[in-house]
N, C-alpha and C positions, 0 to 999 in steps of 0.2 A: 461456422458456429457464431452465435451472437453472444455478446457480453451479458452475463447474468450476475447481478450483485449477490444473490444467495449462493450461487456456485463459487464466486470469488471468496466470500466469507468462509464457506465450507473448506475451500482449499487452504486458506490462510490458517484456519484452526488445525487442519490436519498436518500442515507443514511446520508449524512453530509450536514447540513444547511450551505449555502455559497459556497459549492463546485462547483456550477454552474458558479462561477466567474473564474474558471480555465479552460483553453483550453485543448484539448485532449493531446497536446504535454507535458504540465505540468504534467498531471496525468499519462501519459505513462512513463515519466521520473521517477516518484515515483514508478510505477510498476516495472520498470527496476531495481531500487535500491533495492526493496524488493526481486526480484529474484536473484540479485547479492549477497544479504545478505544470501539467502538460499544456493547459490552455494558456497560461502566462508565458510559456516558452515556445508557443507555436508548434507543439508536437503532439497533436491528437491522434496521429496514425500509429497503430501498433506495428512495430517493426522489430527485427532481430538484427543487432549489430554488435560489434566488439566492445561497445561502450556501455553495455548493460550494467555491469558492476559499478562503473563510475556514475551512471545515471541513477542507479538505486541509491548510492551514497548521497548524491546531491538531493534527491527527493527526500530521503530519510532525514538529512540535515534540515531541510526546509520544514518537514513535518514536525521534527523535534522542537524547532523554534516555536511553531504555532501551538503545538500541544502543551508546551511548557506554560503558555499563557492561559490555557483553558483550565479553569479551576475544577471542572467536572471530569476531566480526563483521568482515567485510571490506568492507561497503557504505560507500562514500565518503559523507561528510555532504552533499556537493553533489548526490548522486543521490537522497537520501531524499525530498524534496518531489516531484521528477518521477516517482519510482516510485509514491508514494502517489497522485498525480494519475492516473497510468496505471491503477492498480488501481481507482480510483473510476470512471474512464471505462469500464473493463470492466464494472463493476457496472451502470452506467447503460445500457450496451448491452443489458442483459438485460430492461429494462422496456419 
C-alpha cells in the first residue's frame, strides 16, 4: 500500500480522542513535521523496530518545540504524542 495523507489524517482522528477538533491543515502540518524529522535524521524508510515508542517520543518532542512557536497552531500539547503515535501506527499498517 502507498502512503495517503487523507488516510493518515482519518486514522489520527479515529485513534486520538479530541483529534476531530483539528482541521486537516493542522494535522497535515504535524505530518509534515514528522516527515521533516525523518528527513533530518536520515530515516525515510518505514520500518518496525523495538524503538518505536522512543522514536515517537523524540518526534513528539521535536514537534512540540516547533508547534509552540507556531502562533496559528491549535493542537493541544497533550495530543501531540498520541497523534504522532497514531501517524506512526498508520505508517506501520502499510508494511
